[in-house]
C-alpha positions, 0 to 999 in steps of 0.5 A: 809319481803322477796320479792325475789321469784322464777321466772323460774325453769329449772332442778337445775337452778332457776331464780329470777327477779329484785333482787338486794340484792344477791351477786355472789357465795352467798349461798341461801335457795330456796322454803318453804323447804329451799333447799340449792343453790348458786348464779352463775349469776347476770344481771340487770334483773335476778339472776341465782341460782343453787340448790344443791337438787332435785327441784321437787315441786318448783313453781314460787312465792316460796321465795328465801332467801340469807345468806350473805355468800358464799357456805361454809363447817363447819370444826372441829372435827367429820369429820373423820370416817364420810360419807357426801354428796356433800355439807357436810351433814352427811348421817348417821345423815340424815338417823336417822332423815328421814330414808333410803331416804334423804328428801329435805331440811334436816337441819342437822348440818354437825358435831355433836353439842352435842358430847363432846371433850376432849380439851387441850388448847395450849395458855395462856392470853397475847399470840399473835396468828397469822392466822393458829396457833394452839390454842388447840388439841383434840383426834378426833380418836385414831390415829388422833389428831385434831389441832384447828387453828385460822382462817387464816384471823384473828390474835390478842392477847389472852384475855381469855382461858378456862381450859382444859376439855370437850366441844361441837363444838360451845362452846367458849374455848378462846377469842382474841382481834384483832388489831382493838380492836374487840373481837372474840370467838374461838370455836372448829370449823370454816367455810370456802368457798369451792371454795377458796383455804386455804393459806399456808406459802410456797409451797415446791417442791414435793420431797418425794414419796407417797409409795403405795405398788403397784409395777407398780406405785412405781417403774415405775410411782411414784407419790410424796406427794403433787403430782397430778395423773390421772387414765383414763380408760374405763368401767371395766378397774379397776379405782375404784379398783386402787383407793381403793388399793391406799386409803388402802395402800398409806402412807398418814396420812388421806384419803379423798375419793370422790365418784362423780357420782359413782353408789350407790353399789360402794360407799356401797362397799367402806363403807363395805371394809373400815370398815372391813380393818385394817390400817397396820400402826396403827392396827386400823380400816381404818375408823379412818383416812378416810373421805367419800364423797358420791355423787352417780349418782342418787343424784342431779347433782349440788351437784356433781359439788360441791362435788369435792370442798367440798373434797379438802377443807376438805383435805386442812384443815387437811393439815394445821394441818401438815398432809399428805392427799391423796384425791381420786376423782372418777370420774372427768368425772362425775363431768365434765358431771355435769358442762356440764348439768348445762352449758346447762341449763344456755344456755351457748355456748358449746365448744368441745363435749358440755362441757363448754368452762371453763372446762380446767380452772376449772380442773386447779383450782382443781388440783392447790390446791394439793401440799406440803407446809410449813403450817401456823400452823408450820410444813409441810403438803401435799395434793395429788390429784388422779383423775379417768377419765372415757372416753367413749369407752376408747377414751383418746382423749376426752376433760376431759382426754386431759385437765386432762393430761395438769394439772397432772404430773402422767398418769396411763393409764388403758388398756382395753385389759390388764383388759380383760386379767385379768392383774391387775393393768391394767396400760399400761406401754407404754402409762403411764408416771410420770414427778416426776423422777427428783424430786424423784430420789434423795430420791430413791438413798438416801433410796434404793441406786443408783441401784434402779434407775438403775434397773428401767431404765433397766426394762423400756428399756426391756419393750420398746424393747419388744413392738417394737419386738412384732410389728415384731412378729405380722407380721412374727412370733417369729420363725425368731427372733435371740435368743438374741431377743427371750430372751428379749421377755422371760424376758419381760414376766417375768417382766409383769407377775411376777413384773407388775401384782399384786394380790389385794386379796393375803396377800403377794402381795396386798402391797409390800414394796419398798425393795422387789420391788427392789430385785424382779427387781434385780433377773429378771435382774440377770437372763437376764444378765446371760442368755445373756452370755449363748445365746452368747455361742451359746446355744439355748434359748429353753434350758434356758426356759426348766430349768423353771427359768422364770416360777419360777420368775413369782411366786416369788411374792407369794413364797417370804413373805414380811418379808423374803427378804433373800430368794432372795439370794437363787434365785440368787444362783439357777439361777447361778447354773442351767445356769452354768450346761448348759455351762458345 
């Protein structure tokens, strides 16, 4: 009989008195409806539990039952093309059971237990299996092969193997005997605690770029596969829009999108968009390689804290199969606010702005789980982490942004002024940075030539120079500047409008291949260098501007299709011809 009963309730935090059977981080069931909870504190008198569901209606005296295992998720086929809440409960299955509103204590298996999967076995009796090795495969979606791996902590000799055929996720397909002589049944799924990182064979240097098709990201502030990035920005600066573009176009194999504390209408927009989108690589629906975790702002606050860990555990699982996974966390500020709320309920000593003192270590723990690695199944996989941050009033000095900056190597700073001026993506080229240049430049040189890196450096230098010139212009106006400095401002405008600004709704401009990005930079810099010669010949810059070349370059992103890169030669010939007519 269970003698452990609720002693006190404070929001999502429940206490049990004089219980000696619970373990730290153990998953428990609370109340008569079996609400899911987790043990987060134990003293000689009180056990503290955070409940991942709404605690309305709970009362002192209700039972609390332990499970003997940490908070975990079920890993197996059926994760992709699904939408879960923060603790991996499938929202589609819950809707079928309880209607549009999620009932508390909804006991639904994370994965479909009745669906049959066409399994191909990869082992035979007598084989020795080590942790993480693949023992069977099955087609999870038309473009993703699901590879069933031995639990990383298990190894042994295969005793029995079932024939290839159709199986449910809890059916036994093989039996192995470990070194102690115990037998273990291998099924199509396994469980893994969400707060424990899955092991890898060897961590690798992130030396391959994650190509996004977004010019300002790929060219000026690139991120590596297995890298970490932060997208901070105030309300309305386009964090979610940038995350959507990355999820749609980046060259990762699988996308995990975690809507953490976002508005419900934003998550439904993601669902609608992704179901209509066609993946450019496979010509299949985007949902065939996407997992959505929706923990909206009106869902319980404790589950929001768990949703990030659920997302990263799913990402690591697919990385271990040898896939490159990109995880979008939108937004880590809401996650930090959930930490703050639970910390307040626990009456912990607050640190800066009321956030708990362990906020930096939790953020570090999360971003540390990204990376590129040789995985236990053989081959290579990666988890790229891209976290949005929502600082109040666009104040980048607040704790979540500052601590995120410490643990990420790419900082795409969104600018309110750019967003309100309809400049998309509103990434400020002065405040943003990437620390991956040294790791990625060898790849860019090998695949795009030395001139790609040279063009990028020259473009960055022109933008920096324009920034310092604009300080002078603000004070005394642009008329006093010499023509060569006016030329810098004019070229920088062509870079800003023609290159950095990108239209997510234009067929040619929503995704731009790296080769086109390079040629766009080449043409802009060619015009700048040729115009410098004209200005040096004491021809006024107003005459160069009248030729309309700078305006033409701002529109080339639309005028030159992605499959007609030969048209750039015509642009260069046109520039040479028109500027030559001035000097003659």
